[in-house]
N, C-alpha and C positions, 0 to 999 in steps of 0.2 A: 890167093890164100897162101899163107906162109907155112913153112915147114915147121913141125914141132918135134921136140925131143922130150922124152920122159924124164921128169924130175922125181916123181913118185908114181906108184902104180896107177893111182886115180887122177893124176895131174898131168896136164900138158903145159908146156912153156913156149911162148912165142914172143920173141923180143919186140916185134912190131906191135903186138897187142899190148904189151907192158908199157911201151913208150906212149901209145895212144891213150891208154887208161890214165897215165900220169897227166898228160896234156889235157884231157877232158876234165879231170878233177880240178886242175888249176883254173880252168875256165869257169867251172861251176861255183867255186868257192866265193868269189866276190859278188855273184848275182843271186845265188840261192843257197844259203848256208844249210838249210834243212835237208835239201836233196843231196848236197855234198856230204853231209854227216851220215845220211842213210847209206850212201855208197861206201864211205869209209868203214862203216859198221859191217858191211858185207865183205869188203875186201881184206879186212884185218880182223884177227881174233881179239877177244877181250884183253889178252895179255900183250897186245901190240905186234904179235907175230903175223906174218903174211898168211892169209887164207888161200893157199896155193890153188885149191880146187876151183876158186872163183876167177882166177886170172886167166882168161881165155879170150878167144876171138868172139865168142858168143856174148860174153860180158861186155867186151868193147863195143859191140854193135848196140846193145841195149843202153849202155852209158851214153853213147853218142846220140841216141834218140832223145835222152833227157837234155843233153847239151843243145840240141836243135830246138827243143821246146822252150828252154829257159834263158838261153844266152842270145 
């Protein structure tokens, strides 16, 4: 488990999780655009800003489950 530091009160930041999320999104895009779009909708706000509360080790684990299913 990686160490986290607080970016906002309700948000934790883990560089390894962020890197893994980007990697998983890149893998999903060419094989399942709908699932990729759903994840992007979760990870980013409608105005394009990062939804920091969703960028976590938990999200990374769930996202990699989708990668395992579809890639």
